[in-house]
C-alpha positions in Angstrom: 155.7 79.7 -87.3 154.7 78.9 -83.9 152.5 75.4 -83.6 148.9 76.1 -81.8 146.7 72.7 -81.1 143.7 72.5 -83.4 141.5 71.8 -80.0 138.4 72.9 -81.7 138.7 70.3 -84.2 139.8 68.1 -82.0 136.2 68.3 -79.6 134.2 68.1 -82.9 136.1 64.9 -84.0 135.7 63.4 -80.6 131.6 64.2 -80.7 131.5 62.9 -84.2 132.9 59.6 -83.2 131.1 59.4 -80.1 133.7 59.5 -77.8 133.3 58.5 -74.4 135.7 61.0 -73.4 133.3 63.6 -75.1 130.5 62.8 -72.6 132.5 64.8 -69.4 133.6 68.0 -71.6 135.1 69.4 -68.0 137.8 66.5 -68.6 138.0 66.6 -71.7 138.9 70.6 -71.6 141.0 70.3 -68.9 143.2 67.4 -70.4 143.4 68.9 -73.9 144.0 72.3 -72.8 147.0 71.1 -70.6 148.7 68.8 -73.5 147.9 72.3 -75.8 150.0 74.4 -73.3 152.8 71.8 -72.8 153.3 70.9 -76.2 152.9 74.7 -77.7 155.3 75.8 -74.7 157.4 72.8 -73.6 157.6 70.4 -76.9 157.0 72.7 -80.0 160.5 74.8 -79.4 162.4 71.8 -79.0 161.3 70.1 -82.3 163.8 72.1 -84.7 166.6 71.8 -82.3 166.2 67.8 -82.7 166.2 67.7 -85.8 169.4 70.1 -86.0 171.3 68.6 -83.0 170.0 64.7 -83.4 171.1 62.0 -80.2 174.6 61.3 -80.4 176.0 57.7 -79.1 178.8 58.6 -76.8 180.4 55.6 -74.7 178.2 53.3 -74.2 175.5 55.9 -73.6 173.4 57.4 -76.3 172.4 61.2 -75.3 170.0 63.0 -76.9 169.0 66.9 -77.8 170.0 69.7 -75.9 166.7 70.6 -73.4 165.3 67.0 -74.1 166.1 65.8 -70.4 164.8 68.7 -68.8 161.7 68.4 -71.2 160.9 64.6 -70.1 161.6 65.6 -66.4 158.7 68.2 -66.8 156.6 65.6 -69.0 156.6 62.9 -65.8 156.3 65.5 -63.3 152.9 66.5 -64.6 151.6 63.1 -65.2 151.1 62.6 -68.8 152.9 59.3 -69.1 150.2 58.0 -67.0 147.7 59.2 -68.8 145.9 55.8 -70.1 147.5 53.5 -67.9 145.7 50.9 -65.5 145.1 52.4 -62.3 146.0 49.7 -61.0 149.5 50.5 -61.5 149.2 54.4 -60.9 147.9 55.0 -64.3 144.9 57.6 -64.6 142.9 54.7 -66.7 141.4 57.4 -69.2 140.0 56.5 -72.2 142.0 55.4 -75.3 140.2 58.0 -77.8 141.1 60.8 -75.5 145.0 59.7 -75.1 144.9 59.4 -78.8 144.1 63.0 -79.4 146.4 64.1 -76.7 149.3 61.7 -78.8 148.1 63.9 -81.8 148.9 67.0 -79.7 152.2 66.0 -78.6 153.4 64.9 -81.9 152.3 67.9 -83.4 154.7 69.6 -82.0 157.9 67.3 -81.4 157.1 64.1 -83.5 160.6 62.6 -82.2 160.0 63.2 -78.3 156.8 61.7 -78.7 157.7 58.8 -80.1 159.7 57.7 -76.6 156.3 57.6 -74.6 154.3 56.0 -77.6 156.6 53.0 -77.4 156.1 52.5 -73.2 152.6 53.0 -73.6 152.4 49.8 -75.7 154.8 47.8 -73.9 152.7 48.6 -70.9 149.4 47.1 -72.8 152.0 44.1 -73.6 152.8 43.3 -70.3 149.7 44.1 -68.5 147.9 41.4 -71.3 150.8 38.5 -71.0 153.5 38.8 -68.3 153.1 37.1 -64.8 152.2 39.0 -61.8 155.6 38.8 -60.3 156.6 40.8 -63.8 153.9 43.3 -64.1 154.4 44.5 -60.3 158.4 45.1 -60.5 158.0 46.9 -63.7 154.6 48.2 -64.7 154.2 51.2 -61.9 157.5 52.8 -63.0 156.8 52.5 -66.6 153.2 53.6 -66.4 154.5 56.9 -64.2 157.1 57.0 -67.4 160.2 56.9 -64.2 160.9 54.1 -67.0 160.4 53.8 -70.5 159.7 50.6 -72.9 160.6 49.9 -76.1 159.8 46.7 -78.6 162.9 44.9 -80.2 161.3 42.8 -82.8 163.5 42.8 -86.2 167.4 42.3 -87.4 169.1 43.2 -90.0 168.4 40.1 -92.5 164.8 39.5 -91.8 163.3 42.4 -92.3 159.3 41.9 -91.6 159.9 38.3 -92.0 159.7 38.0 -88.1 160.0 34.1 -88.6 163.7 34.4 -89.4 164.6 35.9 -86.2 167.6 34.4 -85.0 168.4 35.9 -81.4 168.9 33.7 -78.9 167.1 32.6 -75.1 169.1 30.2 -73.4 166.9 29.1 -69.9 168.8 29.6 -66.8 168.3 27.0 -63.9 166.9 29.8 -61.6 163.9 30.5 -65.0 165.7 33.3 -66.1 167.0 33.3 -69.5 170.0 34.7 -71.5 169.3 36.4 -74.4 172.1 36.8 -77.2 171.4 38.7 -80.5 171.4 42.4 -82.7 168.3 44.3 -82.9 167.8 47.1 -85.4 165.6 50.0 -86.1 164.8 50.1 -82.1 163.3 53.3 -81.5 164.9 54.9 -78.2 166.9 52.0 -77.4 169.0 53.9 -75.3 168.9 57.4 -74.2 169.2 59.4 -70.9 165.6 60.2 -70.4 164.7 57.7 -67.7 166.4 56.0 -64.9 166.2 52.7 -66.7 164.9 51.3 -70.1 162.5 48.1 -70.3 162.8 45.9 -73.8 160.7 43.5 -75.0 162.5 41.3 -77.1 161.7 38.8 -79.6 164.5 35.9 -79.2 163.8 31.7 -80.1 164.7 28.9 -77.6 167.3 26.2 -78.7 164.7 23.8 -78.9 162.0 26.0 -80.5 160.6 25.0 -84.4 161.7 27.3 -87.2 159.1 29.6 -87.9 156.8 32.3 -85.9 156.1 29.5 -83.7 158.9 29.1 -82.3 159.3 33.3 -81.3 159.2 33.7 -77.3 158.7 37.3 -76.0 161.3 38.2 -72.9 161.6 41.0 -70.8 165.0 42.4 -70.6 165.8 45.8 -68.4 168.7 47.9 -69.2 169.5 48.2 -65.5 168.4 45.0 -63.6 166.2 45.6 -60.7 166.6 44.2 -56.7 163.7 42.2 -55.2 163.3 46.0 -53.4 162.2 47.2 -56.8 166.3 49.5 -56.7 168.4 49.5 -59.7 171.3 46.7 -59.6 173.8 46.4 -62.5 174.1 46.7 -65.7 172.7 44.3 -68.1 174.7 42.6 -71.0 173.1 44.8 -73.5 173.9 48.2 -74.8 173.4 50.1 -78.2 176.2 50.0 -80.4 175.3 52.2 -83.2 172.9 54.9 -83.9 171.0 55.2 -87.6 171.5 58.0 -89.4 168.0 59.1 -91.2 166.1 60.7 -93.1 163.9 62.4 -90.7 162.8 62.3 -86.9 166.4 62.8 -86.1 165.4 64.0 -82.4 164.9 60.5 -81.9 167.6 58.4 -81.5 167.4 55.0 -83.8 169.4 52.2 -81.9 171.3 48.9 -82.8 170.9 47.1 -79.7 173.5 44.5 -79.2 172.6 41.7 -76.5 174.8 38.9 -74.9 178.3 40.4 -75.7 179.4 38.8 -72.7 177.6 36.1 -70.7 174.5 37.3 -72.1 171.7 39.5 -71.0 169.4 38.2 -68.2 165.6 38.6 -69.7 162.4 37.0 -68.1 160.0 35.1 -70.5 156.6 37.2 -70.8 153.6 35.1 -71.3 154.0 31.8 -72.9 156.9 29.9 -74.9 156.0 29.9 -78.3 153.7 33.0 -78.4 155.8 35.8 -78.2 154.7 37.4 -81.7 150.7 36.8 -80.1 151.6 38.6 -77.1 153.7 41.4 -79.0 150.7 41.8 -81.4 148.8 43.3 -78.0 152.0 46.5 -78.5 151.6 46.3 -82.3 148.6 46.7 -82.3 148.4 49.6 -79.8 151.2 51.1 -81.5 149.5 51.3 -85.4 147.0 53.7 -84.3 149.3 55.8 -82.5 151.3 55.4 -85.6 148.2 56.7 -87.1 147.3 59.8 -85.0 151.2 60.6 -85.5 150.6 61.1 -89.3 147.3 63.1 -88.6 149.8 65.3 -86.0 152.3 65.3 -89.0 149.5 66.6 -91.6 148.5 68.8 -89.0 151.2 70.5 -88.6 152.4 70.7 -92.2 148.9 72.3 -92.9 149.5 75.0 -90.1 152.9 75.7 -91.5 151.4 75.7 -95.4 148.6 77.9 -94.5 150.5 80.7 -92.3 153.2 81.2 -95.2 150.1 81.1 -98.0 148.8 84.4 -95.6 151.8 86.2 -95.7 153.8 85.7 -98.9 152.9 87.7 -101.8 153.5 86.6 -105.6 151.6 87.5 -108.3 148.4 88.7 -109.2 144.7 87.6 -108.5 141.1 88.7 -109.4 141.0 90.9 -106.5 144.4 92.2 -106.7 145.0 96.4 -106.9 146.6 97.5 -109.7 150.3 97.7 -108.9 150.4 95.4 -105.6 151.3 91.3 -105.2 148.1 88.8 -104.2 148.8 86.9 -101.2 149.7 83.6 -102.8 146.4 82.5 -100.6 144.4 84.5 -102.7 145.3 82.0 -105.3 142.5 79.2 -106.6 145.2 76.7 -107.0 147.1 77.5 -103.6 143.6 77.2 -102.0 142.9 73.7 -103.5 145.5 73.0 -102.4 145.4 74.4 -98.5 141.7 72.5 -98.8 142.9 69.0 -100.2 145.6 69.0 -96.9 142.6 70.2 -94.6 140.6 67.6 -95.5 142.5 64.3 -95.9 143.9 65.8 -92.2 140.5 65.8 -90.9 139.5 62.4 -92.8 142.8 60.5 -90.9 141.9 62.0 -87.3 138.2 61.2 -87.9 138.9 57.6 -89.0 141.9 57.3 -85.7 139.2 58.7 -83.3 136.6 55.8 -84.5 139.2 53.4 -84.1 140.6 54.6 -80.6 136.8 54.9 -80.0 135.8 51.1 -80.9 138.9 50.6 -78.8 137.5 52.0 -75.8 134.0 50.3 -76.2 135.9 46.8 -76.7 137.1 47.3 -73.5 134.8 49.2 -71.0 131.5 48.5 -72.2 129.7 46.4 -69.9 127.4 44.4 -72.3 129.6 41.3 -74.1 127.8 42.0 -77.4 129.0 45.0 -77.8 132.5 44.8 -76.1 132.8 41.8 -79.2 131.4 44.1 -82.1 133.5 46.9 -80.6 136.4 44.5 -81.1 135.4 43.6 -84.6 135.2 47.2 -85.9 138.1 48.0 -84.3 139.9 45.1 -86.0 138.2 46.0 -88.6 139.4 49.7 -89.2 143.0 49.3 -87.7 144.8 48.7 -90.2 143.1 51.7 -92.1 143.9 54.2 -90.0 147.3 53.2 -89.5 147.9 53.1 -93.4 145.5 55.7 -94.8 146.3 57.7 -92.3 150.2 58.1 -92.6 150.0 57.8 -96.4 148.0 61.3 -95.5 150.3 62.5 -93.9 153.9 62.5 -96.6 150.8 63.5 -99.1 150.0 66.7 -97.0 153.7 67.2 -96.1 155.0 66.9 -99.9 151.7 69.4 -100.6 153.1 71.5 -97.5 156.4 72.1 -99.2 154.8 72.7 -102.7 152.9 75.8 -101.6 156.1 77.0 -100.1 157.7 77.2 -103.8 161.2 77.0 -103.8 161.5 78.1 -100.2 160.0 74.4 -99.5 162.8 72.9 -100.8 165.3 75.3 -98.2 165.6 73.7 -95.0 165.2 77.4 -93.7 161.3 77.2 -94.0 160.7 74.4 -91.5 158.7 72.4 -94.1 160.9 70.3 -95.3 161.3 68.4 -92.2 157.6 67.5 -91.6 158.1 65.7 -95.5 161.0 64.1 -94.0 159.6 62.8 -90.5 156.5 61.8 -92.5 158.5 59.4 -94.5 159.0 56.7 -91.8 154.9 56.3 -91.0 154.0 54.5 -93.8 157.1 52.0 -93.2 157.3 51.6 -89.0 155.2 49.3 -87.1 153.9 47.1 -90.0 155.0 48.6 -93.7 151.7 49.9 -94.8 151.8 47.4 -97.8 151.2 44.9 -94.8 148.0 46.9 -93.1 146.7 46.3 -96.8 146.9 42.7 -97.3 146.1 42.2 -93.7 142.8 44.2 -94.1 142.1 42.1 -97.1 143.1 38.3 -96.1 141.8 38.7 -92.5 140.1 41.4 -91.7 137.5 41.5 -94.7 136.6 37.4 -93.6 136.0 38.6 -89.8 132.5 36.9 -89.1 132.3 35.8 -92.1 132.6 39.0 -94.0 129.7 40.1 -91.6 131.9 42.7 -89.8 132.8 44.9 -93.0 129.1 44.5 -94.4 127.5 45.7 -91.0 130.1 48.6 -91.3 129.3 49.7 -95.0 125.8 49.6 -93.5 126.5 52.0 -91.6 128.4 54.3 -94.1 125.1 54.1 -96.1 123.5 54.8 -93.0 125.1 58.2 -92.5 125.1 59.2 -96.2 121.0 58.5 -96.2 120.6 60.7 -93.6 122.5 63.4 -95.1 120.5 63.4 -98.5 117.0 63.5 -96.5 118.5 66.7 -94.2 117.5 69.1 -96.7 119.8 71.1 -95.9 121.3 73.5 -98.6 124.5 72.6 -100.0 124.6 69.3 -98.5 122.7 67.1 -101.6 125.6 67.3 -104.1 127.8 66.0 -101.2 125.1 63.3 -100.2 125.6 62.2 -103.9 129.2 61.6 -104.0 129.8 59.6 -101.0 127.0 57.5 -101.9 128.8 56.8 -105.0 131.9 56.2 -102.6 130.2 53.5 -100.8 128.6 51.7 -104.0 132.5 51.7 -104.9 133.7 50.1 -101.6 131.1 48.2 -101.7 131.5 46.9 -105.5 135.0 46.1 -104.6 135.2 44.2 -101.4 132.3 41.8 -102.9 134.9 41.6 -105.6 137.2 40.3 -103.5 135.6 38.4 -101.1 135.0 36.5 -104.7 139.0 36.4 -105.3 140.3 35.1 -101.8 139.4 32.0 -102.2 140.0 30.9 -106.0 142.3 33.9 -107.0 144.4 35.6 -103.9 147.0 36.6 -105.9 144.5 39.1 -107.7 143.6 40.0 -103.7 147.0 40.4 -102.9 147.7 42.6 -105.8 144.2 44.6 -105.0 145.0 45.6 -101.3 146.9 49.0 -101.5 144.5 50.5 -103.5 141.7 48.6 -102.0 143.1 50.3 -98.6 143.0 53.2 -100.0 139.8 52.9 -101.3 138.4 52.3 -97.8 140.2 55.4 -95.8 137.9 57.8 -99.1 134.9 56.2 -98.4 134.7 56.0 -94.6 136.8 59.3 -94.4 134.2 61.3 -96.7 131.5 59.1 -94.5 132.6 60.7 -91.2 133.4 64.2 -92.6 129.8 64.1 -94.2 128.4 63.6 -90.6 130.2 66.1 -89.3 129.2 68.8 -91.7 125.8 67.5 -91.4 125.9 67.9 -87.3 127.5 71.4 -88.2 124.7 72.6 -90.1 122.5 71.4 -87.6 123.8 73.7 -85.3 123.9 77.2 -87.6 127.3 77.1 -88.5 127.6 79.4 -85.7 131.3 78.9 -84.9 134.1 79.3 -87.2 134.7 75.7 -86.9 131.2 74.8 -87.8 131.9 76.8 -91.0 135.1 75.2 -91.5 134.1 71.5 -90.9 131.2 72.0 -93.4 133.7 73.5 -96.3 136.0 70.4 -95.3 133.6 67.9 -95.8 132.2 69.7 -99.1 135.2 69.6 -100.6 136.2 66.1 -100.0 133.1 65.0 -101.2 133.5 66.8 -104.1 137.4 66.4 -104.4 138.4 63.1 -103.5 135.3 61.0 -102.8 134.9 60.6 -106.7 138.5 59.1 -107.0 136.6 55.7 -105.1 135.2 54.9 -108.2 138.5 54.9 -110.4 140.3 53.4 -107.1 137.3 50.3 -107.2 138.4 49.9 -110.9 142.2 49.7 -110.3 140.9 47.4 -107.0 139.4 44.6 -109.7 141.0 45.3 -113.2 145.1 45.8 -112.0 145.9 42.5 -111.2 145.8 41.6 -114.7 148.5 43.8 -115.7 150.9 42.6 -113.3 154.1 41.0 -115.3 154.2 37.2 -114.0 156.6 36.2 -111.1 160.0 35.5 -112.2 159.7 37.3 -115.5 162.7 39.5 -116.8 160.5 42.9 -116.6 162.9 44.6 -114.4 165.7 43.6 -116.3 167.9 47.2 -117.8 169.3 45.1 -120.8 
């Protein structure tokens, strides 16, 4: 089944998000259509090849799947890596919300390929925010162009998510550089032959640094040293010493990176000593939104494949099947319900991510300081939801896609299983979804004394009230269900606000169901607002009619779950076994 970029759905979602990119429809269309052609013609045909012929470690070099090297050169030649890059370093400076839409298209076509430019863009953001002018001039132009790629080196085998336990060492040298010694795991595109240099951002600790996260600093460590004139010098003392054999995203090399097997890998400090995690969070926050878009992308691809299969597979009889004939499985009510659930979750995730991307744009581009500050708070509130809700949705939708295929979905030949395997990493990396939920509850709900989340909920209420007041046929029941979901979100939010100071254990136990509740309420509201827009336009296009159907389905079938989730939030901790109890025993 060939991938086709859902350009009309993306354009409508951009408009619904109030996207600045949508204000220039010619530019937006040119970018989206160009990205779609590249994704459909170049990246999508390589997706299955990368899955079946994973990257290999040959000597000290990682070699990617056949065709990937040429595809990456075409990607760079087309100017795609520089899309949202800073103009002062050769980038095009286009809005984040447009770049996020393009990330969806590339990642739908080939998730494993799309990881490489995604991480490079995040590394560019981190260097731009914290590096010295000298380091920016040395590295950013070629990273923005895509000639060089970037990575993030955080975790180690003994540490996992607990970055305060990192042991990688950074030994200061007389010339101001550092020698890096240590081993990092799970380094995406830690080595490959696609680019002439790979710029690693490495978290490490100086000899006299305090324990914990306050002792972590950030260093830029290139694969090849860079001469003063910008040319490449000697190979640095680092290499990929292993490749992980993974459940999915096989085409993406996930490396074990070893630094300092001889004299130490030469690196340079980025920003201030002891603030490495703060500086890296710039990259991680960008990556979290981008991973949310990967969730949208995977859900979209799985939905397209399931829909195509349902429109050609015949089995059983439906109410309208002629005598002696077999029905398309797309005619069976349960399959139609499943496909609508896939579409609705995908659309809600897309809306959440694009609203978050637009908030990031406003926080950076608005001329009014108050608007920038409000947008930054909104982006902070929504980023964990965009990441976690969208990636959980990707796993759910990909699993439903396998189910639509039936037994053939469990067979690799159909391709449905690959989406499920690829999707499963998304809730884990760039901050596991449980961590995102804890961040939402403990750090983002208290922003501005709770004013940020209450202003957001007031906006949801206003959207729902507008739908209810519109009197458009068919939208009244939708508004009722959305209003009930909003009320459930408010009740759970207020409860958490009371628990955080007095009973933090209960708040932490409720974090994951609360994030799901937040995503259901917000996603349903956004889809309801989009349905209202389509109704007002007369639902003239197929895309508008689809938006109406998806909004109504989400409100009827998914929004009612918000009330149950609120109950789980408020009652769930009551039934947790005590820490240290013997409930896990198998005897």
